[in-house]
All heavy atoms as a GROMACS GRO file, in nm:
protein
  572
    1MET      N    1   0.676   0.092   0.668
    1MET     CA    2   0.810   0.057   0.709
    1MET      C    3   0.810  -0.072   0.791
    1MET      O    4   0.899  -0.152   0.777
    1MET     CB    5   0.869   0.173   0.789
    1MET     CG    6   1.014   0.154   0.819
    1MET     SD    7   1.121   0.139   0.675
    1MET     CE    8   1.093   0.294   0.596
    2ARG      N    9   0.708  -0.091   0.870
    2ARG     CA   10   0.701  -0.215   0.951
    2ARG      C   11   0.689  -0.338   0.862
    2ARG      O   12   0.744  -0.442   0.893
    2ARG     CB   13   0.586  -0.208   1.050
    2ARG     CG   14   0.618  -0.113   1.163
    2ARG     CD   15   0.514  -0.117   1.269
    2ARG     NE   16   0.555  -0.027   1.376
    2ARG     CZ   17   0.473   0.034   1.456
    2ARG    NH1   18   0.344   0.014   1.445
    2ARG    NH2   19   0.518   0.114   1.550
    3GLN      N   20   0.617  -0.323   0.750
    3GLN     CA   21   0.604  -0.435   0.658
    3GLN      C   22   0.741  -0.470   0.597
    3GLN      O   23   0.775  -0.587   0.585
    3GLN     CB   24   0.505  -0.403   0.547
    3GLN     CG   25   0.486  -0.517   0.451
    3GLN     CD   26   0.389  -0.484   0.338
    3GLN    OE1   27   0.345  -0.370   0.326
    3GLN    NE2   28   0.358  -0.582   0.257
    4VAL      N   29   0.818  -0.369   0.561
    4VAL     CA   30   0.952  -0.392   0.507
    4VAL      C   31   1.038  -0.462   0.611
    4VAL      O   32   1.107  -0.560   0.581
    4VAL     CB   33   1.018  -0.259   0.462
    4VAL    CG1   34   1.162  -0.282   0.421
    4VAL    CG2   35   0.938  -0.197   0.348
    5GLN      N   36   1.032  -0.416   0.734
    5GLN     CA   37   1.110  -0.478   0.841
    5GLN      C   38   1.070  -0.622   0.862
    5GLN      O   39   1.153  -0.710   0.880
    5GLN     CB   40   1.090  -0.398   0.970
    5GLN     CG   41   1.187  -0.431   1.079
    5GLN     CD   42   1.180  -0.332   1.193
    5GLN    OE1   43   1.086  -0.253   1.204
    5GLN    NE2   44   1.279  -0.334   1.278
    6ARG      N   45   0.939  -0.649   0.855
    6ARG     CA   46   0.889  -0.787   0.874
    6ARG      C   47   0.940  -0.880   0.764
    6ARG      O   48   0.990  -0.988   0.792
    6ARG     CB   49   0.737  -0.789   0.877
    6ARG     CG   50   0.678  -0.927   0.898
    6ARG     CD   51   0.526  -0.926   0.898
    6ARG     NE   52   0.468  -0.862   0.781
    6ARG     CZ   53   0.454  -0.921   0.661
    6ARG    NH1   54   0.497  -1.044   0.643
    6ARG    NH2   55   0.398  -0.856   0.561
    7VAL      N   56   0.930  -0.838   0.640
    7VAL     CA   57   0.972  -0.927   0.531
    7VAL      C   58   1.124  -0.944   0.529
    7VAL      O   59   1.173  -1.051   0.492
    7VAL     CB   60   0.919  -0.883   0.392
    7VAL    CG1   61   0.769  -0.890   0.389
    7VAL    CG2   62   0.968  -0.747   0.353
    8LEU      N   63   1.199  -0.844   0.573
    8LEU     CA   64   1.344  -0.860   0.584
    8LEU      C   65   1.377  -0.968   0.688
    8LEU      O   66   1.470  -1.045   0.670
    8LEU     CB   67   1.412  -0.728   0.621
    8LEU     CG   68   1.425  -0.627   0.508
    8LEU    CD1   69   1.467  -0.492   0.563
    8LEU    CD2   70   1.524  -0.674   0.404
    9SER      N   71   1.300  -0.971   0.794
    9SER     CA   72   1.320  -1.073   0.898
    9SER      C   73   1.295  -1.214   0.847
    9SER      O   74   1.346  -1.311   0.900
    9SER     CB   75   1.230  -1.046   1.018
    9SER     OG   76   1.265  -0.925   1.078
   10GLU      N   77   1.212  -1.223   0.742
   10GLU     CA   78   1.179  -1.353   0.684
   10GLU      C   79   1.280  -1.397   0.577
   10GLU      O   80   1.260  -1.498   0.511
   10GLU     CB   81   1.038  -1.347   0.623
   10GLU     CG   82   0.930  -1.324   0.725
   10GLU     CD   83   0.795  -1.294   0.662
   10GLU    OE1   84   0.784  -1.282   0.539
   10GLU    OE2   85   0.698  -1.282   0.739
   11GLY      N   86   1.385  -1.320   0.556
   11GLY     CA   87   1.487  -1.357   0.459
   11GLY      C   88   1.480  -1.283   0.328
   11GLY      O   89   1.556  -1.312   0.236
   12SER      N   90   1.388  -1.189   0.315
   12SER     CA   91   1.379  -1.108   0.193
   12SER      C   92   1.491  -1.007   0.189
   12SER      O   93   1.568  -0.993   0.284
   12SER     CB   94   1.244  -1.036   0.192
   12SER     OG   95   1.139  -1.128   0.193
   13TYR      N   96   1.501  -0.935   0.079
   13TYR     CA   97   1.601  -0.829   0.069
   13TYR      C   98   1.547  -0.712  -0.012
   13TYR      O   99   1.449  -0.724  -0.083
   13TYR     CB  100   1.732  -0.881   0.009
   13TYR     CG  101   1.722  -0.932  -0.133
   13TYR    CD1  102   1.752  -0.849  -0.241
   13TYR    CD2  103   1.687  -1.064  -0.159
   13TYR    CE1  104   1.744  -0.896  -0.371
   13TYR    CE2  105   1.680  -1.111  -0.289
   13TYR     CZ  106   1.708  -1.027  -0.394
   13TYR     OH  107   1.700  -1.074  -0.522
   14VAL      N  108   1.611  -0.597   0.006
   14VAL     CA  109   1.576  -0.476  -0.066
   14VAL      C  110   1.682  -0.452  -0.172
   14VAL      O  111   1.801  -0.465  -0.145
   14VAL     CB  112   1.567  -0.355   0.029
   14VAL    CG1  113   1.544  -0.226  -0.047
   14VAL    CG2  114   1.458  -0.376   0.133
   15GLU      N  115   1.639  -0.419  -0.294
   15GLU     CA  116   1.731  -0.400  -0.404
   15GLU      C  117   1.703  -0.265  -0.473
   15GLU      O  118   1.589  -0.235  -0.505
   15GLU     CB  119   1.713  -0.512  -0.506
   15GLU     CG  120   1.800  -0.499  -0.629
   15GLU     CD  121   1.779  -0.612  -0.726
   15GLU    OE1  122   1.826  -0.723  -0.696
   15GLU    OE2  123   1.713  -0.590  -0.828
   16PHE      N  124   1.808  -0.186  -0.491
   16PHE     CA  125   1.799  -0.060  -0.565
   16PHE      C  126   1.875  -0.076  -0.694
   16PHE      O  127   1.992  -0.110  -0.695
   16PHE     CB  128   1.857   0.055  -0.483
   16PHE     CG  129   1.865   0.184  -0.562
   16PHE    CD1  130   1.751   0.256  -0.589
   16PHE    CD2  131   1.986   0.230  -0.608
   16PHE    CE1  132   1.759   0.374  -0.662
   16PHE    CE2  133   1.995   0.348  -0.682
   16PHE     CZ  134   1.880   0.420  -0.709
   17ASP      N  135   1.807  -0.049  -0.806
   17ASP     CA  136   1.868  -0.055  -0.940
   17ASP      C  137   1.890   0.089  -0.987
   17ASP      O  138   1.795   0.161  -1.015
   17ASP     CB  139   1.776  -0.130  -1.035
   17ASP     CG  140   1.836  -0.147  -1.174
   17ASP    OD1  141   1.908  -0.057  -1.221
   17ASP    OD2  142   1.811  -0.252  -1.234
   18TRP      N  143   2.016   0.131  -0.991
   18TRP     CA  144   2.050   0.268  -1.027
   18TRP      C  145   2.006   0.304  -1.168
   18TRP      O  146   1.961   0.416  -1.193
   18TRP     CB  147   2.201   0.288  -1.010
   18TRP     CG  148   2.246   0.430  -1.029
   18TRP    CD1  149   2.247   0.528  -0.935
   18TRP    CD2  150   2.299   0.488  -1.149
   18TRP    NE1  151   2.295   0.643  -0.988
   18TRP    CE2  152   2.328   0.622  -1.119
   18TRP    CE3  153   2.322   0.440  -1.276
   18TRP    CZ2  154   2.382   0.708  -1.213
   18TRP    CZ3  155   2.376   0.527  -1.370
   18TRP    CH2  156   2.406   0.659  -1.339
   19GLY      N  157   2.016   0.212  -1.260
   19GLY     CA  158   1.983   0.238  -1.399
   19GLY      C  159   1.836   0.272  -1.420
   19GLY      O  160   1.803   0.357  -1.503
   20THR      N  161   1.748   0.209  -1.344
   20THR     CA  162   1.605   0.234  -1.358
   20THR      C  163   1.549   0.319  -1.245
   20THR      O  164   1.432   0.355  -1.247
   20THR     CB  165   1.526   0.101  -1.362
   20THR    OG1  166   1.546   0.032  -1.238
   20THR    CG2  167   1.569   0.015  -1.478
   21CYS      N  168   1.632   0.346  -1.143
   21CYS     CA  169   1.589   0.419  -1.023
   21CYS      C  170   1.472   0.349  -0.955
   21CYS      O  171   1.381   0.412  -0.904
   21CYS     CB  172   1.555   0.564  -1.055
   21CYS     SG  173   1.698   0.660  -1.101
   22ARG      N  174   1.474   0.216  -0.958
   22ARG     CA  175   1.366   0.138  -0.899
   22ARG      C  176   1.417   0.066  -0.775
   22ARG      O  177   1.525   0.008  -0.774
   22ARG     CB  178   1.318   0.036  -1.001
   22ARG     CG  179   1.198  -0.044  -0.954
   22ARG     CD  180   1.145  -0.131  -1.063
   22ARG     NE  181   1.235  -0.246  -1.080
   22ARG     CZ  182   1.203  -0.358  -1.142
   22ARG    NH1  183   1.085  -0.369  -1.197
   22ARG    NH2  184   1.288  -0.455  -1.151
   23THR      N  185   1.338   0.072  -0.669
   23THR     CA  186   1.370   0.000  -0.546
   23THR      C  187   1.262  -0.103  -0.524
   23THR      O  188   1.142  -0.070  -0.526
   23THR     CB  189   1.375   0.097  -0.427
   23THR    OG1  190   1.467   0.202  -0.455
   23THR    CG2  191   1.419   0.026  -0.302
   24ILE      N  192   1.303  -0.227  -0.502
   24ILE     CA  193   1.206  -0.334  -0.483
   24ILE      C  194   1.241  -0.414  -0.358
   24ILE      O  195   1.356  -0.419  -0.315
   24ILE     CB  196   1.198  -0.428  -0.605
   24ILE    CG1  197   1.334  -0.490  -0.637
   24ILE    CG2  198   1.142  -0.357  -0.726
   24ILE    CD1  199   1.332  -0.595  -0.746
   25VAL      N  200   1.139  -0.477  -0.302
   25VAL     CA  201   1.156  -0.573  -0.193
   25VAL      C  202   1.133  -0.709  -0.256
   25VAL      O  203   1.026  -0.734  -0.313
   25VAL     CB  204   1.057  -0.547  -0.079
   25VAL    CG1  205   1.077  -0.648   0.033
   25VAL    CG2  206   1.070  -0.405  -0.026
   26VAL      N  207   1.232  -0.797  -0.248
   26VAL     CA  208   1.225  -0.929  -0.311
   26VAL      C  209   1.206  -1.034  -0.202
   26VAL      O  210   1.276  -1.034  -0.102
   26VAL     CB  211   1.354  -0.959  -0.391
   26VAL    CG1  212   1.347  -1.095  -0.458
   26VAL    CG2  213   1.381  -0.849  -0.493
   27SER      N  214   1.111  -1.125  -0.223
   27SER     CA  215   1.083  -1.229  -0.125
   27SER      C  216   1.202  -1.324  -0.112
   27SER      O  217   1.288  -1.332  -0.200
   27SER     CB  218   0.958  -1.308  -0.163
   27SER     OG  219   0.978  -1.378  -0.284
   28ALA      N  220   1.207  -1.393  -0.001
   28ALA     CA  221   1.318  -1.483   0.029
   28ALA      C  222   1.338  -1.588  -0.080
   28ALA      O  223   1.451  -1.625  -0.111
   28ALA     CB  224   1.296  -1.552   0.164
   29ASP      N  225   1.231  -1.634  -0.142
   29ASP     CA  226   1.244  -1.735  -0.247
   29ASP      C  227   1.272  -1.674  -0.384
   29ASP      O  228   1.292  -1.745  -0.481
   29ASP     CB  229   1.120  -1.824  -0.253
   29ASP     CG  230   0.993  -1.748  -0.285
   29ASP    OD1  231   0.999  -1.627  -0.316
   29ASP    OD2  232   0.885  -1.810  -0.278
   30GLY      N  233   1.273  -1.541  -0.392
   30GLY     CA  234   1.303  -1.472  -0.517
   30GLY      C  235   1.188  -1.471  -0.616
   30GLY      O  236   1.202  -1.423  -0.727
   31GLU      N  237   1.074  -1.524  -0.577
   31GLU     CA  238   0.960  -1.537  -0.669
   31GLU      C  239   0.875  -1.410  -0.675
   31GLU      O  240   0.818  -1.380  -0.779
   31GLU     CB  241   0.873  -1.655  -0.627
   31GLU     CG  242   0.942  -1.789  -0.640
   31GLU     CD  243   0.966  -1.829  -0.784
   31GLU    OE1  244   0.879  -1.806  -0.869
   31GLU    OE2  245   1.076  -1.881  -0.812
   32LEU      N  246   0.862  -1.339  -0.565
   32LEU     CA  247   0.773  -1.224  -0.558
   32LEU      C  248   0.852  -1.098  -0.527
   32LEU      O  249   0.952  -1.102  -0.455
   32LEU     CB  250   0.668  -1.245  -0.450
   32LEU     CG  251   0.578  -1.367  -0.465
   32LEU    CD1  252   0.492  -1.385  -0.340
   32LEU    CD2  253   0.490  -1.354  -0.588
   33PHE      N  254   0.804  -0.986  -0.579
   33PHE     CA  255   0.864  -0.859  -0.542
   33PHE      C  256   0.759  -0.750  -0.546
   33PHE      O  257   0.655  -0.765  -0.609
   33PHE     CB  258   0.981  -0.824  -0.634
   33PHE     CG  259   0.942  -0.786  -0.774
   33PHE    CD1  260   0.915  -0.654  -0.806
   33PHE    CD2  261   0.932  -0.882  -0.872
   33PHE    CE1  262   0.878  -0.619  -0.934
   33PHE    CE2  263   0.895  -0.848  -1.002
   33PHE     CZ  264   0.868  -0.715  -1.032
   34THR      N  265   0.788  -0.645  -0.474
   34THR     CA  266   0.700  -0.529  -0.473
   34THR      C  267   0.786  -0.404  -0.481
   34THR      O  268   0.896  -0.400  -0.423
   34THR     CB  269   0.609  -0.527  -0.349
   34THR    OG1  270   0.517  -0.418  -0.360
   34THR    CG2  271   0.687  -0.512  -0.221
   35THR      N  272   0.740  -0.306  -0.555
   35THR     CA  273   0.814  -0.182  -0.570
   35THR      C  274   0.793  -0.096  -0.445
   35THR      O  275   0.683  -0.084  -0.394
   35THR     CB  276   0.766  -0.105  -0.694
   35THR    OG1  277   0.780  -0.190  -0.808
   35THR    CG2  278   0.845   0.021  -0.717
   36MET      N  279   0.900  -0.036  -0.399
   36MET     CA  280   0.896   0.051  -0.283
   36MET      C  281   0.884   0.196  -0.331
   36MET      O  282   0.959   0.239  -0.417
   36MET     CB  283   1.026   0.033  -0.201
   36MET     CG  284   1.025   0.104  -0.068
   36MET     SD  285   1.184   0.088   0.019
   36MET     CE  286   1.193  -0.084   0.054
   37ASP      N  287   0.787   0.270  -0.276
   37ASP     CA  288   0.772   0.410  -0.318
   37ASP      C  289   0.884   0.496  -0.259
   37ASP      O  290   0.956   0.454  -0.169
   37ASP     CB  291   0.634   0.465  -0.280
   37ASP     CG  292   0.612   0.472  -0.131
   37ASP    OD1  293   0.699   0.525  -0.058
   37ASP    OD2  294   0.505   0.429  -0.084
   38GLY      N  295   0.900   0.615  -0.313
   38GLY     CA  296   1.009   0.703  -0.274
   38GLY      C  297   1.011   0.740  -0.128
   38GLY      O  298   1.116   0.743  -0.064
   39ARG      N  299   0.895   0.767  -0.071
   39ARG     CA  300   0.889   0.805   0.071
   39ARG      C  301   0.931   0.689   0.161
   39ARG      O  302   1.006   0.707   0.256
   39ARG     CB  303   0.748   0.850   0.104
   39ARG     CG  304   0.733   0.902   0.244
   39ARG     CD  305   0.596   0.957   0.267
   39ARG     NE  306   0.583   0.999   0.405
   39ARG     CZ  307   0.480   1.062   0.452
   39ARG    NH1  308   0.379   1.092   0.374
   39ARG    NH2  309   0.475   1.096   0.579
   40THR      N  310   0.883   0.569   0.130
   40THR     CA  311   0.923   0.452   0.208
   40THR      C  312   1.072   0.426   0.193
   40THR      O  313   1.140   0.393   0.290
   40THR     CB  314   0.842   0.328   0.164
   40THR    OG1  315   0.703   0.356   0.179
   40THR    CG2  316   0.878   0.205   0.246
   41TYR      N  317   1.125   0.442   0.072
   41TYR     CA  318   1.268   0.421   0.048
   41TYR      C  319   1.351   0.520   0.129
   41TYR      O  320   1.451   0.481   0.189
   41TYR     CB  321   1.299   0.434  -0.101
   41TYR     CG  322   1.443   0.414  -0.135
   41TYR    CD1  323   1.509   0.295  -0.104
   41TYR    CD2  324   1.516   0.514  -0.199
   41TYR    CE1  325   1.642   0.276  -0.135
   41TYR    CE2  326   1.650   0.495  -0.231
   41TYR     CZ  327   1.712   0.376  -0.199
   41TYR     OH  328   1.844   0.358  -0.230
   42GLN      N  329   1.312   0.645   0.133
   42GLN     CA  330   1.387   0.745   0.212
   42GLN      C  331   1.385   0.708   0.360
   42GLN      O  332   1.487   0.717   0.428
   42GLN     CB  333   1.329   0.885   0.190
   42GLN     CG  334   1.354   0.941   0.053
   42GLN     CD  335   1.502   0.952   0.020
   42GLN    OE1  336   1.584   0.992   0.102
   42GLN    NE2  337   1.539   0.913  -0.101
   43GLY      N  338   1.271   0.664   0.410
   43GLY     CA  339   1.262   0.620   0.549
   43GLY      C  340   1.348   0.497   0.573
   43GLY      O  341   1.414   0.485   0.677
   44PHE      N  342   1.347   0.405   0.478
   44PHE     CA  343   1.429   0.285   0.487
   44PHE      C  344   1.577   0.322   0.499
   44PHE      O  345   1.649   0.268   0.582
   44PHE     CB  346   1.405   0.197   0.363
   44PHE     CG  347   1.506   0.089   0.345
   44PHE    CD1  348   1.500  -0.028   0.419
   44PHE    CD2  349   1.609   0.103   0.252
   44PHE    CE1  350   1.594  -0.128   0.402
   44PHE    CE2  351   1.703   0.003   0.235
   44PHE     CZ  352   1.695  -0.113   0.310
   45LEU      N  353   1.622   0.414   0.414
   45LEU     CA  354   1.763   0.454   0.416
   45LEU      C  355   1.803   0.514   0.550
   45LEU      O  356   1.915   0.495   0.597
   45LEU     CB  357   1.793   0.553   0.304
   45LEU     CG  358   1.793   0.497   0.162
   45LEU    CD1  359   1.813   0.610   0.062
   45LEU    CD2  360   1.900   0.392   0.145
   46LYS      N  361   1.713   0.587   0.613
   46LYS     CA  362   1.743   0.654   0.739
   46LYS      C  363   1.736   0.561   0.858
   46LYS      O  364   1.812   0.576   0.953
   46LYS     CB  365   1.648   0.771   0.762
   46LYS     CG  366   1.672   0.886   0.668
   46LYS     CD  367   1.574   0.998   0.693
   46LYS     CE  368   1.596   1.110   0.594
   46LYS     NZ  369   1.499   1.218   0.610
   47THR      N  370   1.643   0.465   0.857
   47THR     CA  371   1.620   0.384   0.977
   47THR      C  372   1.671   0.242   0.970
   47THR      O  373   1.736   0.195   1.063
   47THR     CB  374   1.470   0.381   1.011
   47THR    OG1  375   1.398   0.324   0.902
   47THR    CG2  376   1.418   0.520   1.042
   48LEU      N  377   1.643   0.171   0.862
   48LEU     CA  378   1.677   0.029   0.855
   48LEU      C  379   1.810   0.000   0.787
   48LEU      O  380   1.885  -0.087   0.830
   48LEU     CB  381   1.566  -0.049   0.783
   48LEU     CG  382   1.431  -0.056   0.851
   48LEU    CD1  383   1.332  -0.130   0.764
   48LEU    CD2  384   1.443  -0.122   0.987
   49ALA      N  385   1.839   0.069   0.678
   49ALA     CA  386   1.958   0.039   0.597
   49ALA      C  387   2.088   0.036   0.678
   49ALA      O  388   2.171  -0.053   0.658
   49ALA     CB  389   1.969   0.134   0.480
   50PRO      N  390   2.109   0.131   0.770
   50PRO     CA  391   2.236   0.128   0.845
   50PRO      C  392   2.254   0.001   0.930
   50PRO      O  393   2.366  -0.033   0.966
   50PRO     CB  394   2.228   0.252   0.935
   50PRO     CG  395   2.133   0.343   0.865
   50PRO     CD  396   2.033   0.252   0.800
   51LYS      N  397   2.146  -0.070   0.957
   51LYS     CA  398   2.152  -0.190   1.041
   51LYS      C  399   2.165  -0.318   0.959
   51LYS      O  400   2.174  -0.427   1.014
   51LYS     CB  401   2.027  -0.199   1.127
   51LYS     CG  402   2.006  -0.080   1.218
   51LYS     CD  403   1.873  -0.087   1.285
   51LYS     CE  404   1.844   0.042   1.359
   51LYS     NZ  405   1.707   0.045   1.410
   52LEU      N  406   2.167  -0.306   0.826
   52LEU     CA  407   2.167  -0.423   0.738
   52LEU      C  408   2.300  -0.439   0.665
   52LEU      O  409   2.375  -0.345   0.650
   52LEU     CB  410   2.054  -0.409   0.633
   52LEU     CG  411   1.913  -0.397   0.689
   52LEU    CD1  412   1.815  -0.362   0.578
   52LEU    CD2  413   1.871  -0.524   0.759
   53HIS      N  414   2.323  -0.560   0.618
   53HIS     CA  415   2.440  -0.589   0.535
   53HIS      C  416   2.412  -0.536   0.395
   53HIS      O  417   2.306  -0.562   0.338
   53HIS     CB  418   2.466  -0.739   0.531
   53HIS     CG  419   2.575  -0.778   0.437
   53HIS    ND1  420   2.706  -0.748   0.461
   53HIS    CD2  421   2.571  -0.842   0.319
   53HIS    CE1  422   2.779  -0.791   0.360
   53HIS    NE2  423   2.699  -0.850   0.272
   54CYS      N  424   2.505  -0.461   0.340
   54CYS     CA  425   2.488  -0.399   0.209
   54CYS      C  426   2.593  -0.454   0.112
   54CYS      O  427   2.710  -0.468   0.147
   54CYS     CB  428   2.504  -0.247   0.222
   54CYS     SG  429   2.491  -0.158   0.068
   55SER      N  430   2.549  -0.484  -0.011
   55SER     CA  431   2.643  -0.525  -0.114
   55SER      C  432   2.611  -0.451  -0.243
   55SER      O  433   2.496  -0.418  -0.270
   55SER     CB  434   2.637  -0.677  -0.137
   55SER     OG  435   2.509  -0.715  -0.181
   56GLU      N  436   2.715  -0.422  -0.320
   56GLU     CA  437   2.700  -0.349  -0.446
   56GLU      C  438   2.764  -0.428  -0.560
   56GLU      O  439   2.868  -0.489  -0.542
   56GLU     CB  440   2.769  -0.212  -0.438
   56GLU     CG  441   2.710  -0.119  -0.337
   56GLU     CD  442   2.778   0.017  -0.335
   56GLU    OE1  443   2.859   0.047  -0.427
   56GLU    OE2  444   2.751   0.094  -0.242
   57THR      N  445   2.700  -0.424  -0.676
   57THR     CA  446   2.756  -0.481  -0.798
   57THR      C  447   2.743  -0.377  -0.908
   57THR      O  448   2.654  -0.293  -0.905
   57THR     CB  449   2.685  -0.611  -0.840
   57THR    OG1  450   2.545  -0.585  -0.857
   57THR    CG2  451   2.703  -0.720  -0.737
   58GLY      N  452   2.830  -0.383  -1.005
   58GLY     CA  453   2.826  -0.287  -1.116
   58GLY      C  454   2.877  -0.151  -1.072
   58GLY      O  455   2.946  -0.138  -0.972
   59GLY      N  456   2.841  -0.050  -1.148
   59GLY     CA  457   2.885   0.085  -1.116
   59GLY      C  458   2.804   0.190  -1.189
   59GLY      O  459   2.734   0.160  -1.286
   60THR      N  460   2.817   0.314  -1.144
   60THR     CA  461   2.742   0.423  -1.207
   60THR      C  462   2.801   0.458  -1.344
   60THR      O  463   2.727   0.502  -1.432
   60THR     CB  464   2.740   0.548  -1.119
   60THR    OG1  465   2.875   0.587  -1.089
   60THR    CG2  466   2.665   0.523  -0.990
   61ASP      N  467   2.930   0.436  -1.362
   61ASP     CA  468   2.991   0.466  -1.491
   61ASP      C  469   2.940   0.373  -1.602
   61ASP      O  470   2.926   0.414  -1.717
   61ASP     CB  471   3.144   0.461  -1.482
   61ASP     CG  472   3.196   0.330  -1.429
   61ASP    OD1  473   3.125   0.264  -1.351
   61ASP    OD2  474   3.309   0.294  -1.464
   62THR      N  475   2.907   0.251  -1.566
   62THR     CA  476   2.851   0.156  -1.664
   62THR      C  477   2.699   0.148  -1.656
   62THR      O  478   2.636   0.071  -1.727
   62THR     CB  479   2.910   0.015  -1.641
   62THR    OG1  480   2.890  -0.022  -1.504
   62THR    CG2  481   3.058   0.011  -1.675
   63LYS      N  482   2.641   0.227  -1.566
   63LYS     CA  483   2.496   0.238  -1.548
   63LYS      C  484   2.429   0.106  -1.512
   63LYS      O  485   2.313   0.083  -1.548
   63LYS     CB  486   2.432   0.301  -1.671
   63LYS     CG  487   2.482   0.439  -1.699
   63LYS     CD  488   2.417   0.501  -1.818
   63LYS     CE  489   2.479   0.640  -1.837
   63LYS     NZ  490   2.442   0.703  -1.959
   64ASP      N  491   2.502   0.020  -1.441
   64ASP     CA  492   2.445  -0.107  -1.399
   64ASP      C  493   2.462  -0.132  -1.249
   64ASP      O  494   2.465  -0.246  -1.204
   64ASP     CB  495   2.504  -0.222  -1.480
   64ASP     CG  496   2.654  -0.240  -1.459
   64ASP    OD1  497   2.718  -0.151  -1.398
   64ASP    OD2  498   2.707  -0.342  -1.504
   65LEU      N  499   2.472  -0.025  -1.171
   65LEU     CA  500   2.486  -0.036  -1.027
   65LEU      C  501   2.359  -0.095  -0.965
   65LEU      O  502   2.248  -0.050  -0.993
   65LEU     CB  503   2.514   0.100  -0.963
   65LEU     CG  504   2.519   0.105  -0.810
   65LEU    CD1  505   2.638   0.025  -0.759
   65LEU    CD2  506   2.526   0.248  -0.762
   66VAL      N  507   2.378  -0.198  -0.883
   66VAL     CA  508   2.269  -0.257  -0.806
   66VAL      C  509   2.317  -0.268  -0.663
   66VAL      O  510   2.424  -0.321  -0.636
   66VAL     CB  511   2.229  -0.397  -0.860
   66VAL    CG1  512   2.125  -0.461  -0.771
   66VAL    CG2  513   2.177  -0.386  -1.003
   67ILE      N  514   2.237  -0.216  -0.570
   67ILE     CA  515   2.269  -0.223  -0.428
   67ILE      C  516   2.164  -0.311  -0.362
   67ILE      O  517   2.044  -0.295  -0.385
   67ILE     CB  518   2.268  -0.082  -0.363
   67ILE    CG1  519   2.362   0.012  -0.437
   67ILE    CG2  520   2.306  -0.092  -0.215
   67ILE    CD1  521   2.350   0.157  -0.396
   68GLU      N  522   2.210  -0.405  -0.278
   68GLU     CA  523   2.118  -0.493  -0.205
   68GLU      C  524   2.144  -0.480  -0.056
   68GLU      O  525   2.258  -0.470  -0.013
   68GLU     CB  526   2.139  -0.639  -0.244
   68GLU     CG  527   2.094  -0.672  -0.382
   68GLU     CD  528   2.109  -0.820  -0.415
   68GLU    OE1  529   2.152  -0.899  -0.328
   68GLU    OE2  530   2.077  -0.856  -0.527
   69TRP      N  531   2.035  -0.478   0.021
   69TRP     CA  532   2.043  -0.479   0.166
   69TRP      C  533   1.975  -0.603   0.217
   69TRP      O  534   1.865  -0.636   0.175
   69TRP     CB  535   1.972  -0.358   0.226
   69TRP     CG  536   2.036  -0.228   0.198
   69TRP    CD1  537   2.132  -0.166   0.274
   69TRP    CD2  538   2.010  -0.138   0.090
   69TRP    NE1  539   2.165  -0.045   0.216
   69TRP    CE2  540   2.092  -0.026   0.104
   69TRP    CE3  541   1.924  -0.144  -0.021
   69TRP    CZ2  542   2.090   0.080   0.015
   69TRP    CZ3  543   1.923  -0.039  -0.111
   69TRP    CH2  544   2.005   0.071  -0.092
   70ARG      N  545   2.043  -0.673   0.309
   70ARG     CA  546   1.989  -0.795   0.369
   70ARG      C  547   2.015  -0.791   0.518
   70ARG      O  548   2.109  -0.727   0.564
   70ARG     CB  549   2.058  -0.920   0.316
   70ARG     CG  550   2.043  -0.943   0.170
   70ARG     CD  551   2.127  -1.063   0.127
   70ARG     NE  552   2.122  -1.082  -0.016
   70ARG     CZ  553   2.031  -1.156  -0.078
   70ARG    NH1  554   1.941  -1.220  -0.009
   70ARG    NH2  555   2.032  -1.166  -0.209
   71LYS      N  556   1.933  -0.865   0.589
   71LYS     CA  557   1.956  -0.880   0.732
   71LYS      C  558   2.080  -0.964   0.752
   71LYS      O  559   2.095  -1.070   0.690
   71LYS     CB  560   1.835  -0.948   0.798
   71LYS     CG  561   1.842  -0.951   0.946
   71LYS     CD  562   1.714  -1.002   1.004
   71LYS     CE  563   1.724  -1.006   1.155
   71LYS     NZ  564   1.601  -1.054   1.214
   72GLY      N  565   2.174  -0.916   0.831
   72GLY     CA  566   2.298  -0.991   0.857
   72GLY      C  567   2.268  -1.111   0.944
   72GLY      O  568   2.169  -1.119   1.013
   73GLY      N  569   2.357  -1.205   0.938
   73GLY     CA  570   2.326  -1.320   1.022
   73GLY      C  571   2.425  -1.421   1.008
   73GLY      O  572   2.466  -1.510   1.049
   0.00000   0.00000   0.00000
């Protein structure tokens, strides 16, 4: 969780893709990403997500919902 918090501070963001049920951490430059495991994601939702700016695109009815969390600023 500390690693996720650190990279968010550097301008990265967390993205959840509903269609694939995949959660990734994307680097600030958009070049690198790493998949977040389920346990880390659950911890993220409980501790960090409420403190971050959240945006959603798409929807569950069209199966293209994507949620992004970024550090506000």
